[in-house]
C-alpha positions in Angstrom: -58.3 16.8 121.3 -60.5 19.6 120.5 -62.0 17.6 117.6 -62.9 14.7 120.1 -64.6 17.3 122.3 -66.7 18.5 119.2 -67.8 15.1 118.3 -68.4 14.4 122.0 -70.7 17.3 122.0 -72.5 16.2 118.8 -73.4 12.7 120.1 -74.9 13.8 123.3 -78.4 13.6 122.2 -77.9 10.3 120.3 -76.0 8.7 123.3 -78.4 9.9 125.7 -81.3 8.3 124.0 -79.2 5.2 123.5 -78.1 4.9 127.1 -81.7 5.4 128.2 -82.9 2.7 126.1 -80.1 0.4 127.1 -79.6 1.1 130.9 -81.1 -2.4 131.7 -78.1 -4.3 130.6 -75.1 -4.7 128.1 -73.6 -7.1 125.8 -70.4 -9.0 126.6 -68.6 -7.0 123.8 -69.7 -3.8 125.2 -69.0 -4.6 128.9 -65.3 -5.3 127.9 -65.0 -2.5 125.5 -62.4 0.4 126.0 -63.4 2.3 122.8 -64.6 5.8 122.9 -66.9 7.8 120.4 -63.7 8.6 118.3 -61.2 6.0 119.0 -60.8 2.1 119.3 -61.8 -0.7 117.1 -65.3 -2.1 116.3 -66.9 -4.4 113.6 -69.9 -3.0 111.8 -72.3 -5.0 109.6 -73.3 -3.3 106.4 -75.8 -4.6 103.8 -73.5 -5.2 100.9 -76.0 -3.3 98.4 -74.8 -0.1 100.2 -71.1 -0.8 100.1 -70.1 2.3 97.9 -71.9 4.9 100.1 -70.5 3.3 103.5 -67.0 3.0 102.3 -67.0 6.7 101.8 -68.5 7.2 105.3 -65.9 4.9 106.9 -63.0 6.5 105.0 -64.0 10.1 105.8 -64.5 9.2 109.7 -61.2 7.5 110.0 -59.4 10.3 108.4 -61.0 12.8 110.6 -60.3 10.5 113.6 -57.1 8.5 113.1 -57.5 6.5 116.4 -60.8 5.1 115.2 -60.8 1.8 113.3 -64.2 0.7 111.8 -64.1 -2.9 110.3 -66.9 -2.9 108.0 -68.2 -6.3 107.1 -70.3 -6.3 103.8 -72.7 -9.2 103.6 -76.3 -9.9 102.3 -78.9 -8.2 104.6 -79.9 -11.5 106.4 -76.3 -12.4 107.3 -75.8 -8.8 108.5 -78.6 -9.1 110.9 -77.6 -12.5 112.0 -74.3 -11.3 113.2 -75.8 -8.2 114.8 -78.2 -10.4 116.9 -75.3 -12.8 117.7 -73.3 -9.8 118.8 -70.5 -10.2 116.3 -71.0 -6.5 115.2 -72.1 -3.5 117.2 -73.9 -1.8 114.5 -76.1 -2.8 111.4 -76.6 -0.7 108.5 -79.5 -2.1 106.4 -82.6 -1.1 104.7 -85.2 -2.0 107.2 -86.0 -1.8 111.0 -85.8 -4.9 113.1 -88.9 -7.1 113.3 -90.7 -7.8 116.5 -89.0 -11.2 116.7 -85.5 -9.7 116.2 -86.0 -7.0 118.9 -87.2 -9.7 121.2 -83.8 -11.5 120.9 -82.3 -8.2 122.1 -84.8 -7.5 124.8 -84.1 -10.9 126.5 -80.6 -9.7 126.9 -81.9 -6.4 128.4 -81.0 -4.5 125.4 -83.1 -1.9 123.5 -81.7 -1.3 120.0 -81.7 2.3 118.8 -82.6 2.7 115.1 -81.9 6.0 113.2 -82.7 6.8 109.7 -79.9 8.0 107.7 -80.9 8.3 104.0 -82.9 7.4 101.2 -81.7 4.9 98.6 -83.7 3.0 95.9 -83.7 -0.2 93.8 -82.5 0.3 90.2 -83.5 -1.9 87.4 -80.9 -2.3 84.8 -81.0 -4.0 81.2 -78.6 -4.4 78.3 -78.1 -1.3 76.1 -79.5 -3.2 73.1 -82.7 -3.9 74.9 -85.5 -1.6 73.5 -87.6 -2.0 76.5 -86.0 0.6 79.0 -89.4 1.8 80.1 -91.4 -0.5 82.3 -94.3 0.0 84.6 -94.7 -1.6 87.9 -97.3 -4.0 86.8 -95.0 -5.2 84.0 -92.2 -5.7 86.5 -94.6 -7.7 88.5 -95.3 -10.0 85.8 -91.6 -10.4 84.9 -90.6 -11.1 88.5 -93.3 -13.7 89.2 -92.7 -15.4 85.8 -96.1 -14.7 84.1 -94.1 -13.1 81.4 -91.1 -15.1 80.7 -90.2 -13.8 77.1 -89.4 -10.4 76.1 -92.0 -10.7 73.2 -94.7 -10.8 75.9 -93.6 -7.6 77.2 -93.3 -6.2 73.7 -94.2 -8.0 70.7 -91.3 -6.2 68.8 -88.6 -7.3 71.2 -86.7 -10.5 69.9 -84.4 -11.0 72.9 -86.0 -14.3 73.8 -86.2 -15.7 77.3 -86.0 -13.2 80.2 -83.2 -13.8 82.7 -83.5 -12.1 86.1 -80.4 -11.6 88.1 -80.0 -10.4 91.7 -76.8 -9.4 93.5 -76.9 -12.3 96.2 -78.9 -14.9 98.0 -80.7 -13.4 101.0 -80.3 -9.9 99.4 -82.3 -7.0 100.5 -83.1 -6.1 96.9 -84.8 -9.4 96.5 -86.7 -9.0 99.7 -87.7 -5.5 98.5 -88.9 -6.8 95.1 -91.1 -9.3 96.9 -92.4 -6.8 99.3 -93.0 -3.9 97.0 -93.3 -5.3 93.4 -94.7 -8.9 93.6 -96.6 -8.1 96.9 -95.5 -11.3 98.5 -95.8 -13.6 95.6 -92.9 -15.8 94.9 -90.1 -14.9 92.6 -89.8 -16.9 89.3 -87.4 -19.7 89.1 -85.8 -17.9 86.2 -84.3 -15.6 88.9 -80.8 -16.3 90.1 -78.0 -14.7 92.2 -74.7 -13.4 91.1 -71.6 -13.4 93.3 -71.5 -9.6 93.8 -73.0 -6.3 92.6 -70.1 -5.8 90.1 -70.8 -9.4 88.8 -74.3 -8.5 88.5 -73.5 -5.6 86.4 -71.1 -7.5 84.3 -73.7 -10.3 83.7 -76.3 -7.7 82.4 -73.7 -6.0 80.3 -72.9 -9.3 78.5 -76.3 -10.9 78.3 -78.8 -8.9 76.1 -81.9 -10.9 77.5 -81.0 -10.1 81.2 -82.6 -7.9 83.6 -80.8 -6.8 86.8 -81.9 -5.5 90.2 -79.3 -3.4 92.1 -79.1 -0.8 94.8 -79.1 2.6 93.5 -76.0 3.9 95.2 -73.9 1.5 93.0 -74.8 3.7 89.9 -75.9 7.2 91.6 -72.5 9.0 92.0 -72.1 10.3 88.4 -68.7 11.8 89.3 -67.3 8.4 90.3 -65.0 6.7 87.6 -66.3 3.3 88.4 -70.0 4.4 88.1 -69.4 6.1 84.8 -67.9 2.9 83.5 -70.9 0.9 84.7 -73.2 3.2 83.2 -71.7 2.7 79.8 -72.3 -0.8 79.9 -75.8 -1.0 81.1 -79.1 1.0 80.7 -81.1 2.1 83.7 -84.8 1.5 83.3 -87.5 4.2 83.8 -90.1 2.8 86.0 -93.9 4.2 86.0 -96.1 3.5 89.0 -99.1 3.6 86.5 -100.7 0.4 84.9 -100.0 2.0 81.5 -97.4 4.6 81.0 -98.8 6.9 78.2 -95.9 9.4 77.8 -92.2 9.1 78.5 -92.8 11.6 81.4 -94.7 8.9 83.3 -91.4 6.8 83.6 -89.0 7.9 86.3 -85.3 6.8 86.7 -83.8 6.7 90.2 -82.1 10.0 90.1 -81.6 12.1 93.3 -84.4 14.7 92.5 -87.1 11.9 92.0 -85.8 10.2 95.3 -86.4 13.6 97.1 -89.8 14.2 95.3 -90.8 10.6 96.1 -91.8 10.0 92.5 -89.4 7.1 91.9 -91.7 4.1 92.9 -88.8 1.8 94.1 -87.5 3.9 97.0 -86.2 2.5 100.3 -84.9 3.8 103.5 -81.4 3.5 104.9 -81.1 3.0 108.7 -78.3 2.3 111.1 -79.2 0.2 114.1 -77.1 0.0 117.4 -77.0 -2.3 120.3 -74.5 -0.3 122.0 -75.3 0.2 125.7 -72.6 3.0 126.2 -71.3 5.9 124.2 -68.6 4.0 122.4 -67.2 4.0 118.8 -70.5 2.7 117.4 -72.2 5.6 118.8 -69.7 8.0 117.5 -69.8 6.6 114.0 -73.6 6.3 114.1 -73.7 10.1 115.0 -71.3 10.9 112.3 -73.4 9.2 109.5 -76.5 10.9 110.8 -74.8 14.2 111.3 -74.0 17.2 108.9 -70.8 15.6 107.4 -72.2 12.2 106.9 -75.4 13.6 105.5 -73.3 15.7 103.0 -71.5 12.6 101.9 -75.0 11.1 101.1 -75.9 14.2 99.1 -72.8 14.2 97.1 -73.1 10.5 96.3 -76.5 11.0 94.6 -78.6 9.6 97.3 -81.2 11.5 99.4 -80.0 12.5 103.0 -82.4 11.8 105.7 -81.9 15.3 107.0 -81.4 18.7 105.5 -83.0 19.9 102.1 -82.2 19.3 98.7 -82.5 22.3 96.4 -84.5 21.2 93.2 -84.1 23.5 90.1 -86.7 23.0 87.3 -85.2 23.8 83.8 -87.8 24.7 81.3 -87.0 24.7 77.7 -88.0 27.9 75.7 
Protein backbone atom coordinates (compact mmCIF):
# COMPACT_ATOMS: atom_id res chain seq x y z
CA UNK A 1 0.00 0.00 0.00
CA UNK A 2 2.81 2.38 0.83
CA UNK A 3 4.38 1.64 -2.56
CA UNK A 4 1.15 2.64 -4.28
CA UNK A 5 1.08 5.92 -2.37
CA UNK A 6 4.70 6.62 -3.40
CA UNK A 7 3.89 6.06 -7.05
CA UNK A 8 0.70 8.10 -6.78
CA UNK A 9 2.75 10.97 -5.41
CA UNK A 10 5.34 10.61 -8.14
CA UNK A 11 2.77 10.83 -10.93
CA UNK A 12 0.90 13.90 -9.67
CA UNK A 13 2.70 16.27 -12.01
CA UNK A 14 2.38 13.94 -14.99
CA UNK A 15 -1.29 13.11 -14.40
CA UNK A 16 -2.12 16.73 -13.66
CA UNK A 17 -0.80 17.81 -17.03
CA UNK A 18 -2.47 14.84 -18.66
CA UNK A 19 -5.91 15.44 -17.17
CA UNK A 20 -5.61 19.12 -17.97
CA UNK A 21 -4.91 18.33 -21.60
CA UNK A 22 -7.64 15.71 -21.90
CA UNK A 23 -10.42 17.20 -19.81
CA UNK A 24 -12.62 17.66 -22.88
CA UNK A 25 -13.43 13.99 -23.33
CA UNK A 26 -12.27 10.41 -23.06
CA UNK A 27 -11.94 7.34 -25.21
CA UNK A 28 -14.28 4.39 -24.89
CA UNK A 29 -11.62 2.19 -23.31
CA UNK A 30 -10.72 4.88 -20.77
CA UNK A 31 -14.34 5.50 -19.81
CA UNK A 32 -14.87 1.85 -18.93
CA UNK A 33 -11.46 1.37 -17.33
CA UNK A 34 -11.07 0.35 -13.71
CA UNK A 35 -7.26 0.30 -13.61
CA UNK A 36 -5.16 2.47 -11.30
CA UNK A 37 -1.62 3.82 -11.73
CA UNK A 38 -0.25 0.59 -10.20
CA UNK A 39 -2.85 -2.08 -10.98
CA UNK A 40 -5.02 -3.41 -13.76
CA UNK A 41 -4.32 -4.46 -17.34
CA UNK A 42 -3.56 -2.31 -20.40
CA UNK A 43 -2.09 -2.73 -23.86
CA UNK A 44 0.93 -0.65 -24.82
CA UNK A 45 2.22 -0.33 -28.39
CA UNK A 46 6.01 -0.34 -28.73
CA UNK A 47 8.17 0.24 -31.79
CA UNK A 48 9.88 -3.14 -32.10
CA UNK A 49 13.29 -1.50 -32.55
CA UNK A 50 13.03 -0.65 -28.81
CA UNK A 51 11.98 -4.13 -27.69
CA UNK A 52 15.03 -4.95 -25.46
CA UNK A 53 14.86 -1.76 -23.38
CA UNK A 54 11.06 -1.81 -23.04
CA UNK A 55 11.03 -5.45 -21.94
CA UNK A 56 13.35 -4.44 -19.11
CA UNK A 57 11.07 -1.53 -18.19
CA UNK A 58 7.91 -3.68 -18.24
CA UNK A 59 9.49 -6.53 -16.27
CA UNK A 60 10.78 -4.19 -13.56
CA UNK A 61 7.49 -2.30 -13.25
CA UNK A 62 5.48 -5.53 -12.92
CA UNK A 63 7.86 -6.89 -10.27
CA UNK A 64 7.46 -3.71 -8.25
CA UNK A 65 3.66 -3.73 -8.68
CA UNK A 66 2.36 -7.33 -9.02
CA UNK A 67 -1.17 -6.07 -9.62
CA UNK A 68 -0.09 -4.33 -12.82
CA UNK A 69 -0.19 -6.18 -16.12
CA UNK A 70 1.37 -4.40 -19.10
CA UNK A 71 0.61 -6.15 -22.38
CA UNK A 72 3.37 -4.76 -24.60
CA UNK A 73 2.73 -5.22 -28.33
CA UNK A 74 5.94 -4.93 -30.39
CA UNK A 75 5.30 -3.87 -33.99
CA UNK A 76 6.78 -1.62 -36.69
CA UNK A 77 6.37 2.07 -35.92
CA UNK A 78 3.56 2.70 -38.40
CA UNK A 79 1.47 -0.17 -37.04
CA UNK A 80 2.07 1.00 -33.46
CA UNK A 81 0.71 4.45 -34.28
CA UNK A 82 -2.25 3.07 -36.23
CA UNK A 83 -3.25 0.96 -33.20
CA UNK A 84 -2.76 3.96 -30.91
CA UNK A 85 -5.00 6.20 -33.00
CA UNK A 86 -7.62 3.44 -33.25
CA UNK A 87 -7.71 3.15 -29.43
CA UNK A 88 -6.32 -0.40 -29.43
CA UNK A 89 -3.46 0.70 -27.17
CA UNK A 90 -3.32 3.29 -24.40
CA UNK A 91 0.33 4.28 -24.91
CA UNK A 92 2.64 4.42 -27.91
CA UNK A 93 6.42 4.23 -27.43
CA UNK A 94 8.11 5.44 -30.59
CA UNK A 95 10.98 7.56 -31.91
CA UNK A 96 8.92 10.58 -33.02
CA UNK A 97 6.07 12.77 -31.88
CA UNK A 98 2.66 12.64 -33.55
CA UNK A 99 2.20 14.57 -36.78
CA UNK A 100 -0.37 17.36 -37.02
CA UNK A 101 -2.67 15.01 -38.92
CA UNK A 102 -2.37 12.31 -36.23
CA UNK A 103 -3.03 14.84 -33.47
CA UNK A 104 -6.09 15.97 -35.41
CA UNK A 105 -7.54 12.45 -35.23
CA UNK A 106 -7.42 12.58 -31.42
CA UNK A 107 -8.55 16.19 -31.19
CA UNK A 108 -11.73 15.25 -33.05
CA UNK A 109 -12.33 12.83 -30.17
CA UNK A 110 -11.70 15.71 -27.74
CA UNK A 111 -8.41 14.14 -26.66
CA UNK A 112 -5.09 15.95 -26.42
CA UNK A 113 -2.20 13.45 -26.38
CA UNK A 114 0.66 13.91 -23.95
CA UNK A 115 4.21 13.27 -25.22
CA UNK A 116 7.12 12.69 -22.86
CA UNK A 117 10.76 12.32 -23.96
CA UNK A 118 12.22 9.31 -22.12
CA UNK A 119 15.63 8.68 -23.67
CA UNK A 120 18.11 8.91 -26.49
CA UNK A 121 18.75 5.95 -28.76
CA UNK A 122 20.41 5.79 -32.12
CA UNK A 123 20.50 3.89 -35.38
CA UNK A 124 23.47 1.56 -35.74
CA UNK A 125 25.02 0.44 -39.03
CA UNK A 126 26.39 -3.11 -38.97
CA UNK A 127 28.44 -5.13 -41.46
CA UNK A 128 30.00 -8.59 -41.69
CA UNK A 129 33.25 -8.96 -39.66
CA UNK A 130 35.18 -9.66 -42.89
CA UNK A 131 34.15 -6.35 -44.45
CA UNK A 132 37.18 -4.01 -44.43
CA UNK A 133 34.93 -0.94 -44.72
CA UNK A 134 33.84 -0.47 -41.12
CA UNK A 135 34.41 3.31 -41.21
CA UNK A 136 31.91 5.22 -43.35
CA UNK A 137 30.99 8.88 -43.73
CA UNK A 138 27.41 10.17 -43.90
CA UNK A 139 27.87 11.11 -47.58
CA UNK A 140 29.05 7.53 -48.29
CA UNK A 141 26.02 6.11 -46.50
CA UNK A 142 23.81 8.44 -48.54
CA UNK A 143 25.19 7.09 -51.81
CA UNK A 144 24.83 3.51 -50.57
CA UNK A 145 21.23 3.87 -49.37
CA UNK A 146 20.09 5.71 -52.50
CA UNK A 147 21.78 3.19 -54.80
CA UNK A 148 24.31 5.61 -56.30
CA UNK A 149 26.95 3.14 -55.16
CA UNK A 150 25.83 -0.46 -55.62
CA UNK A 151 29.17 -2.25 -55.37
CA UNK A 152 31.55 -2.31 -52.42
CA UNK A 153 34.37 -1.60 -54.89
CA UNK A 154 32.74 1.80 -55.51
CA UNK A 155 33.07 2.57 -51.82
CA UNK A 156 36.64 1.28 -51.69
CA UNK A 157 38.52 0.06 -54.74
CA UNK A 158 40.19 -2.65 -52.65
CA UNK A 159 36.88 -4.10 -51.41
CA UNK A 160 36.04 -7.25 -53.41
CA UNK A 161 32.77 -8.21 -51.66
CA UNK A 162 30.63 -7.47 -54.73
CA UNK A 163 27.11 -6.05 -54.79
CA UNK A 164 25.92 -4.22 -51.66
CA UNK A 165 22.83 -5.71 -50.03
CA UNK A 166 20.98 -3.43 -47.58
CA UNK A 167 18.74 -4.95 -44.93
CA UNK A 168 16.31 -3.26 -42.53
CA UNK A 169 14.44 -4.86 -39.64
CA UNK A 170 10.92 -4.68 -41.07
CA UNK A 171 8.54 -2.98 -43.46
CA UNK A 172 7.25 0.36 -42.10
CA UNK A 173 10.27 0.40 -39.79
CA UNK A 174 11.27 3.51 -37.86
CA UNK A 175 14.90 2.85 -38.80
CA UNK A 176 14.02 2.99 -42.53
CA UNK A 177 12.09 6.24 -41.93
CA UNK A 178 15.04 7.64 -39.98
CA UNK A 179 17.47 6.79 -42.78
CA UNK A 180 15.26 8.56 -45.31
CA UNK A 181 14.84 11.58 -43.03
CA UNK A 182 18.42 11.94 -41.78
CA UNK A 183 20.68 10.17 -44.29
CA UNK A 184 19.11 10.23 -47.76
CA UNK A 185 17.32 13.52 -46.93
CA UNK A 186 14.05 12.47 -48.46
CA UNK A 187 15.45 10.61 -51.45
CA UNK A 188 14.00 7.16 -52.06
CA UNK A 189 15.83 4.11 -50.81
CA UNK A 190 17.49 1.87 -53.36
CA UNK A 191 15.55 -1.15 -54.60
CA UNK A 192 18.46 -3.26 -53.34
CA UNK A 193 17.19 -2.71 -49.79
CA UNK A 194 14.85 -5.27 -48.24
CA UNK A 195 13.23 -6.01 -44.89
CA UNK A 196 13.98 -9.03 -42.73
CA UNK A 197 11.42 -10.63 -40.42
CA UNK A 198 12.84 -9.27 -37.17
CA UNK A 199 15.86 -7.61 -35.59
CA UNK A 200 17.51 -10.94 -34.67
CA UNK A 201 16.88 -12.12 -38.25
CA UNK A 202 18.56 -8.95 -39.53
CA UNK A 203 21.65 -9.60 -37.39
CA UNK A 204 21.71 -13.22 -38.55
CA UNK A 205 21.54 -12.15 -42.20
CA UNK A 206 24.43 -9.68 -41.88
CA UNK A 207 26.43 -12.26 -39.91
CA UNK A 208 26.09 -14.79 -42.75
CA UNK A 209 26.36 -12.49 -45.80
CA UNK A 210 29.72 -10.70 -46.15
CA UNK A 211 28.32 -8.20 -48.69
CA UNK A 212 25.42 -7.07 -46.46
CA UNK A 213 24.98 -3.83 -44.54
CA UNK A 214 22.29 -3.69 -41.85
CA UNK A 215 20.41 -0.91 -40.05
CA UNK A 216 19.30 -1.62 -36.49
CA UNK A 217 18.25 0.20 -33.33
CA UNK A 218 21.21 0.81 -31.01
CA UNK A 219 19.48 -0.74 -27.99
CA UNK A 220 19.79 -4.19 -29.62
CA UNK A 221 23.57 -3.96 -29.21
CA UNK A 222 24.11 -1.36 -26.46
CA UNK A 223 23.95 -3.45 -23.27
CA UNK A 224 27.41 -4.98 -23.24
CA UNK A 225 26.61 -6.94 -20.05
CA UNK A 226 23.77 -8.83 -21.74
CA UNK A 227 24.72 -12.32 -23.00
CA UNK A 228 22.61 -12.01 -26.16
CA UNK A 229 24.24 -8.68 -27.02
CA UNK A 230 27.69 -10.18 -26.51
CA UNK A 231 26.70 -12.98 -28.89
CA UNK A 232 25.43 -10.50 -31.49
CA UNK A 233 28.63 -8.45 -31.36
CA UNK A 234 30.77 -11.51 -31.98
CA UNK A 235 28.93 -12.08 -35.25
CA UNK A 236 28.82 -8.56 -36.73
CA UNK A 237 30.90 -5.40 -36.79
CA UNK A 238 29.47 -2.02 -35.78
CA UNK A 239 30.38 0.72 -38.26
CA UNK A 240 31.98 3.95 -37.13
CA UNK A 241 30.21 6.91 -38.77
CA UNK A 242 31.68 10.33 -39.53
CA UNK A 243 29.48 13.38 -40.20
CA UNK A 244 32.29 14.86 -42.29
CA UNK A 245 32.46 14.47 -46.05
CA UNK A 246 35.90 12.93 -45.68
CA UNK A 247 37.09 11.36 -42.45
CA UNK A 248 40.81 12.00 -42.41
CA UNK A 249 41.61 10.06 -39.23
CA UNK A 250 39.97 7.19 -37.30
CA UNK A 251 39.06 9.71 -34.60
CA UNK A 252 36.61 11.32 -37.03
CA UNK A 253 34.47 8.15 -36.95
CA UNK A 254 32.14 7.50 -34.01
CA UNK A 255 30.35 4.35 -32.94
CA UNK A 256 27.00 4.55 -31.07
CA UNK A 257 28.41 4.25 -27.58
CA UNK A 258 26.57 5.86 -24.68
CA UNK A 259 29.21 8.58 -24.21
CA UNK A 260 28.89 9.67 -27.85
CA UNK A 261 25.09 9.70 -27.59
CA UNK A 262 25.48 11.95 -24.54
CA UNK A 263 27.99 14.24 -26.25
CA UNK A 264 25.82 14.35 -29.40
CA UNK A 265 28.82 13.40 -31.52
CA UNK A 266 27.28 10.24 -32.96
CA UNK A 267 25.46 11.54 -36.05
CA UNK A 268 22.64 8.97 -36.13
CA UNK A 269 21.01 9.84 -32.78
CA UNK A 270 17.25 9.76 -32.26
CA UNK A 271 14.89 10.51 -29.38
CA UNK A 272 12.61 8.02 -27.65
CA UNK A 273 9.10 9.12 -26.59
CA UNK A 274 6.11 7.76 -24.74
CA UNK A 275 2.81 9.16 -26.01
CA UNK A 276 -0.36 8.78 -23.94
CA UNK A 277 -4.01 9.19 -24.89
CA UNK A 278 -5.15 8.47 -21.36
CA UNK A 279 -7.64 11.00 -20.00
CA UNK A 280 -7.33 9.84 -16.40
CA UNK A 281 -4.58 8.75 -14.03
CA UNK A 282 -4.74 5.08 -14.92
CA UNK A 283 -2.15 2.36 -15.42
CA UNK A 284 -0.88 4.01 -18.61
CA UNK A 285 -0.05 7.15 -16.67
CA UNK A 286 1.58 5.09 -13.91
CA UNK A 287 3.80 3.19 -16.34
CA UNK A 288 4.70 6.32 -18.32
CA UNK A 289 5.64 8.06 -15.08
CA UNK A 290 7.79 5.09 -14.06
CA UNK A 291 9.70 5.03 -17.37
CA UNK A 292 10.26 8.80 -17.19
CA UNK A 293 11.15 8.65 -13.49
CA UNK A 294 14.34 7.80 -11.63
CA UNK A 295 14.07 4.00 -11.80
CA UNK A 296 13.08 3.92 -15.45
CA UNK A 297 15.86 6.34 -16.36
CA UNK A 298 18.37 4.22 -14.47
CA UNK A 299 17.32 1.23 -16.58
CA UNK A 300 18.01 3.36 -19.66
CA UNK A 301 21.44 4.24 -18.32
CA UNK A 302 22.39 0.66 -17.45
CA UNK A 303 21.28 -0.57 -20.87
CA UNK A 304 23.84 1.66 -22.59
CA UNK A 305 21.39 4.29 -23.82
CA UNK A 306 21.19 7.94 -22.84
CA UNK A 307 18.45 8.76 -20.29
CA UNK A 308 16.31 11.81 -20.96
CA UNK A 309 16.84 13.14 -17.44
CA UNK A 310 19.80 13.07 -15.11
CA UNK A 311 23.46 13.39 -15.92
CA UNK A 312 25.91 10.87 -17.34
CA UNK A 313 29.41 11.07 -15.96
CA UNK A 314 31.98 11.04 -18.76
CA UNK A 315 35.56 10.11 -17.91
CA UNK A 316 38.33 10.80 -20.40
CA UNK A 317 41.22 8.39 -20.17
CA UNK A 318 44.46 9.64 -21.67
CA UNK A 319 47.35 7.36 -22.45
CA UNK A 320 50.70 8.39 -21.05
